[in-house]
C-alpha positions in Angstrom: 23.7 -23.2 -13.3 20.1 -22.5 -14.6 17.2 -21.6 -12.5 15.1 -24.8 -12.0 12.0 -22.9 -10.6 9.7 -22.1 -13.5 7.5 -20.0 -11.3 10.3 -17.5 -10.5 10.4 -16.7 -14.5 6.9 -15.2 -14.1 7.9 -12.8 -11.3 9.7 -9.8 -12.6 11.1 -6.7 -10.7 8.4 -4.1 -10.4 8.3 -1.1 -12.8 8.5 1.0 -9.7 11.8 -0.2 -8.9 13.0 -0.3 -12.7 12.1 3.4 -13.0 14.0 4.2 -9.8 17.1 2.6 -11.3 16.6 4.4 -14.7 16.3 7.8 -12.7 19.4 7.2 -10.7 21.5 6.5 -13.9 20.9 10.1 -15.1 20.6 11.7 -11.7 17.0 12.7 -12.1 14.1 13.5 -9.9 12.6 10.2 -8.6 8.7 10.5 -8.5 8.2 6.9 -9.0 9.0 5.0 -5.7 6.6 5.5 -2.9 8.8 6.7 0.0 8.4 10.0 1.7 10.9 12.7 2.2 9.4 13.6 5.6 12.0 13.5 8.3 12.0 10.9 11.0 10.2 12.1 14.1 12.8 12.1 16.9 10.4 10.3 19.4 10.4 7.3 17.0 14.2 7.3 16.3 15.1 7.9 20.1 12.8 5.0 21.0 14.7 2.6 18.5 18.1 3.9 19.9 17.0 3.5 23.5 15.8 -0.1 22.7 19.3 -1.1 21.2 21.0 0.5 24.3 18.7 -1.4 26.6 19.7 -4.8 24.9 16.5 -5.3 22.9 18.3 -6.8 19.9 17.2 -10.5 19.7 14.5 -12.5 18.6 11.0 -11.5 19.5 8.0 -13.8 20.1 6.6 -14.9 16.7 4.0 -12.3 16.8 6.1 -9.4 17.9 6.9 -7.7 21.2 4.1 -7.1 23.7 4.9 -3.4 23.8 4.0 -2.8 20.1 1.0 -5.3 20.2 -0.4 -3.3 23.0 0.2 0.0 21.2 -1.4 -1.2 18.0 -4.4 -2.6 20.0 -5.0 0.8 21.6 -4.5 2.5 18.3 -7.0 0.2 16.6 -9.5 0.9 19.1 -9.2 4.6 19.0 -8.6 5.3 15.2 -10.0 2.3 13.5 -12.8 1.3 15.8 -11.5 -2.3 15.9 -11.2 -4.2 19.1 -8.3 -6.5 18.8 -6.7 -8.6 21.6 -3.0 -7.9 21.8 -2.3 -11.4 23.0 -3.8 -13.4 20.3 -5.3 -11.2 17.4 -2.4 -9.1 16.4 0.8 -10.2 14.5 3.6 -7.8 14.0 5.3 -8.3 10.6 8.2 -7.5 8.6 6.4 -4.9 6.7 2.9 -5.1 5.1 4.1 -6.9 1.9 5.3 -9.7 4.1 2.0 -9.6 6.0 0.0 -10.3 2.8 2.3 -13.3 2.0 1.8 -14.7 5.5 -2.0 -14.2 5.2 -2.4 -16.0 1.8 0.0 -18.9 2.4 -2.1 -20.7 5.1 -5.6 -19.7 3.8 -5.3 -20.6 0.0 -4.0 -23.7 -2.0 -2.6 -23.8 -5.3 -5.1 -22.8 -8.0 -7.3 -20.9 -5.7 -8.5 -17.5 -7.1 -8.0 -14.2 -5.3 -9.7 -11.1 -6.6 -7.9 -7.8 -7.2 -9.2 -4.3 -8.2 -7.7 -2.6 -11.1 -5.7 -0.6 -11.1 -3.9 -2.7 -8.6 -0.6 -2.6 -6.5 1.9 -4.7 -8.3 3.3 -6.4 -5.1 -0.3 -7.8 -4.3 -0.3 -9.4 -7.7 3.3 -10.8 -7.3 2.4 -12.1 -4.0 -0.5 -13.9 -5.4 1.7 -15.4 -8.3 4.4 -16.3 -6.0 2.0 -18.7 -4.1 0.7 -20.3 -7.4 -2.7 -18.8 -7.1 -4.8 -17.2 -9.7 -5.5 -13.5 -9.8 -8.9 -12.4 -11.0 -9.3 -8.8 -12.1 -12.3 -6.5 -11.5 -11.7 -3.2 -13.0 -12.7 0.2 -11.4 -13.1 2.9 -14.0 -11.8 6.6 -13.7 -12.3 9.3 -12.6 -14.4 8.2 -9.6 -13.3 4.5 -9.4 -16.8 3.5 -8.1 -17.4 0.0 -6.9 -19.9 -2.0 -9.1 -20.9 -4.8 -7.0 -22.6 -6.7 -9.8 -19.6 -6.6 -11.7 -17.5 -7.8 -8.8 -19.9 -10.7 -8.1 -19.6 -11.8 -11.7 -15.8 -12.6 -11.1 -16.4 -14.8 -8.1 -16.4 -18.6 -8.7 -16.2 -21.7 -6.5 -12.5 -21.3 -6.6 -12.5 -17.7 -5.2 -10.7 -17.6 -1.7 -10.3 -13.9 -1.1 -10.9 -10.4 -2.2 -8.0 -7.7 -1.7 -8.8 -4.1 -1.3 -6.4 -1.4 -0.6 -7.9 1.7 1.0 -6.7 4.6 0.4 -5.6 2.9 -2.8 -2.2 2.8 -4.4 -2.1 3.9 -7.3 -5.5 5.7 -7.7 -5.8 7.4 -4.4 -9.5 5.9 -4.1 -10.9 5.9 -0.5 -13.6 3.3 -0.2 -16.9 4.6 1.3 -18.8 2.9 4.0 -21.4 1.8 1.7 -19.0 0.2 -0.6 -17.2 -1.5 2.4 -20.6 -2.8 3.5 -21.3 -4.2 0.2 -17.9 -5.9 0.1 -18.4 -7.5 3.4 -21.7 -8.9 2.5 -20.4 -10.4 -0.7 -17.6 -11.9 1.4 -20.1 -13.5 3.9 -22.3 -14.6 1.1 -19.6 -16.4 -0.8 -17.7 -17.5 2.5 -14.4 -15.8 1.3 -12.2 -13.5 3.0 -11.9 -9.7 2.6 -8.3 -8.8 3.1 -7.8 -5.0 3.5 -4.4 -3.3 3.1 -4.7 -0.1 5.0 -1.1 1.2 4.9 -2.2 4.7 3.8 -4.9 5.0 6.3 -3.7 8.5 7.6 -3.3 10.2 4.2 -6.7 11.5 3.6 -7.8 14.7 1.7 -10.9 17.1 1.6 -13.8 15.2 3.1 -12.5 11.5 2.9 -12.8 9.4 5.7 -11.1 6.1 6.5 -13.3 3.1 7.3 -11.7 -0.1 8.3 -13.8 -3.1 7.2 -12.9 -4.9 10.5 -14.7 -2.2 12.3 -18.0 -3.6 11.2 -18.8 -6.4 13.7 -21.0 -8.3 11.2 -17.9 -9.1 9.1 -15.4 -9.5 11.9 -14.7 -13.1 11.1 -14.1 -12.8 7.4 -12.0 -9.6 7.4 -8.3 -9.6 7.7 -6.7 -6.3 8.3 -3.2 -5.5 7.1 -1.3 -2.2 7.9 2.0 -0.7 9.0 3.9 2.3 9.7 6.3 2.6 6.7 4.3 5.5 5.2 2.8 7.2 8.2 6.1 7.6 10.1 8.3 7.6 6.9 10.2 4.6 7.8 9.9 2.5 4.7 13.3 0.8 5.3 12.3 -0.3 8.9 9.8 -2.9 7.8 7.3 -2.8 10.6 3.7 -4.0 9.7 1.0 -5.9 11.3 -2.1 -8.2 10.8 -5.3 -8.1 12.6 -7.7 -11.3 12.4 -9.5 -13.5 14.7 -7.3 -15.8 17.0 -8.3 -19.0 15.1 -6.5 -17.6 12.0 -3.8 -15.6 13.8 -1.8 -18.5 15.1 -1.4 -20.2 11.7 -0.6 -16.8 10.1 1.9 -16.0 12.8 3.7 -19.2 12.5 4.1 -18.7 8.6 5.8 -15.3 9.5 8.0 -17.1 12.0 9.1 -19.5 9.4 9.6 -17.0 6.5 10.9 -13.8 8.3 11.4 -15.0 12.0 10.4 -11.6 13.4 10.4 -7.8 12.6 13.5 -6.0 13.8 13.2 -5.9 17.5 14.4 -2.3 18.5 12.5 -0.9 15.5 9.3 -2.4 17.0 10.0 -0.6 20.1 10.7 2.7 18.0 7.3 2.3 16.5 5.4 1.5 19.7 6.9 4.8 21.2 5.5 6.8 18.1 2.2 5.2 18.3 1.8 5.9 22.1 3.6 9.5 22.3 2.5 11.2 19.1 -0.8 13.1 19.5 -3.5 14.1 17.1 -1.6 17.0 15.9 0.9 14.8 14.2 -1.8 13.2 12.0 -3.6 16.3 11.4 -0.3 17.9 10.2 0.2 14.9 7.9 -3.1 15.5 6.2 -2.5 19.2 5.7 1.1 18.9 4.6 0.3 16.1 2.0 -2.9 17.9 0.8 -0.6 21.0 -0.1 1.8 18.5 -2.0 -1.2 16.9 -3.8 -2.4 20.2 -5.0 0.9 21.5 -6.0 1.7 18.4 -8.2 -1.9 18.2 -9.6 -1.7 21.9 -10.6 1.7 21.3 -12.2 0.4 18.3 -14.1 -2.5 20.2 -15.3 -0.3 23.2 -16.5 1.6 20.6 -18.5 -1.2 19.0 -20.0 -1.0 15.8 -18.2 -4.4 15.9 -16.8 -4.3 14.3 -13.3 -7.2 12.5 -11.5 -7.1 14.2 -8.1 -6.8 11.5 -5.3 -8.9 11.2 -2.3 -6.0 9.6 -0.3 -2.6 8.0 -0.2 0.2 10.1 -1.9 0.1 9.2 -5.5 -1.7 10.8 -8.5 -2.6 9.1 -11.8 -1.9 11.4 -14.7 -2.9 11.1 -18.4 0.2 10.7 -20.6 -1.7 10.1 -23.8 0.0 13.1 -25.4 3.5 11.7 -24.7 5.6 10.1 -27.5 5.4 6.3 -27.6 2.9 3.4 -27.9 3.2 1.7 -24.5 3.1 3.5 -21.1 6.7 2.3 -20.6 7.9 3.8 -23.9 6.0 7.1 -22.9 7.5 7.3 -19.3 10.9 6.6 -20.6 10.6 9.4 -23.2 9.3 11.6 -20.4 12.4 10.7 -18.2 14.8 11.6 -21.0 13.0 14.9 -21.8 12.4 16.1 -18.1 14.8 14.0 -16.0 11.6 13.1 -14.0 10.8 9.5 -13.2 7.2 8.4 -13.0 5.7 4.9 -13.2 4.1 3.5 -16.3 0.5 2.5 -16.0 1.1 -1.1 -17.2 2.5 -1.6 -13.7 -1.1 -1.5 -12.5 -3.2 -3.4 -15.1 -2.9 -6.9 -16.5 -3.7 -5.7 -20.1 -3.3 -2.5 -22.1 -5.5 -0.5 -20.2 -2.7 1.4 -18.5 -1.1 2.5 -21.7 -2.0 6.1 -21.4 -1.6 6.4 -17.6 1.3 7.0 -15.2 1.6 7.2 -11.6 3.3 10.1 -9.9 4.4 10.1 -6.2 4.1 13.5 -4.5 5.5 12.5 -1.0 8.6 14.7 -1.6 10.1 17.8 -0.2 8.1 21.0 -1.3 11.4 22.4 -2.9 11.5 19.2 -5.2 7.8 19.4 -6.2 8.3 23.2 -7.1 11.3 22.3 -9.3 9.1 19.7 -11.0 6.6 22.3 -11.5 9.0 24.6 -13.2 10.3 21.9 -15.3 6.9 20.9 -16.4 6.0 24.5 -17.3 9.1 24.6 -19.6 8.3 21.4 -21.4 4.5 21.7 -21.7 3.2 18.7 -23.9 
C-alpha cells in the first residue's frame, strides 16, 4: 500500500545516519554520528538503577518528575543565570529534538516561517518541514561565523514566527557572544517573534569561549524559549532526557503537546540525570572541557597534516574541514570516496546547507576515545591528500 502522506516524501534520513550505516558496512571508524565514547559516570547510572529498584517505572507528570525539574531549576540558576520555577516553567522532554517539535507545534501554524542560520543542524530543519512550516536561511560565513544583524533582519517577514539558534553550534562550533545574543533578542522583541535557543552543547567550551544563555537576559525573558538536555554532557544519547524552559503561559501548551506525542521521558532515567545534576561538582565539567579541548586539538592537527584544513571550533565536539581536494563533485561523493580510501566516515557538508554551499565541507566528530583519534591521525598521515 502506498504512502498517502505527501509531506513524508520530503523528509529523508539524515546524512549523519546514512554515513554511520555506510561506515558499519565496512567496519570503519565512525566520526560522523555525534555520540561520545566517554563512559557513563557511575553516579548517573546508579541513580537510574536505584530508581528502577524503587519502583519508579511508570508514567510521570506531563512535564516530568519533580526531582529532575528541581535539579534543572537549580542548575539553570547557577550555570545559566536563568530563574525558572520548577512547578510551571520547566518541561522535561524525550530529548532535545522532541523538545523543538513540542515548542514549534503550538506556536506556529502551517506556512509560518522559521529562520535558521547556516550551516544548520539537519534535525532542526526536518522538524520545521514536518510541521509544514517554511524554513528561511541566513548564512554565517567561515571562518569566524559572525552574525550580520542587517542580513538577518532582511530575512524577516510578516510570516516569520521564530529564530532558532544553537550555541555552541553543531556543526561549526560557533559560540554566540553576549553582544550577538543581545542583538538577536532585540530583533526578536522588535518583530514580536520567538528566539528559540538549543543549548545541548553548553558545557563543551574551549579557549576563552563563554556560554551565554539568551534566557538569562531579563529584557528578553518572555520571547526566549530555552532547549537543552544531558545527552551530550553525560554521554547518554540513548536515554533521551531533554528539557524546555519558558514562561508559564507557554509551558502548559508545550507540555501538553509533549504528553500527546511522547507521554513522558523515561521515568527512572529522569532520576539518574537528576542525581548527576545534583551530585557532580565543578570538577566534572572542568574535566569535560580539558578532555575535549585535547581531542579537538588532536583531530585539528591531524586534519591539517592531511591537507584537510579545519576551522577550529570554539565549542561543541565537531570540526568542519575543507574537502575541496578530495575526488568528487558533491560533498557526498567526496566523503564516500574518503570513506573508501581511509575507512573513516565523516558527514558531507550538504547535510548543513540548503544549496551547494557545503560541497567542499565535511563535519568530523571528535567525541571519541583518544586511541581512536590517534589511529585516525596515523591513517590521515599515510593518505595525505
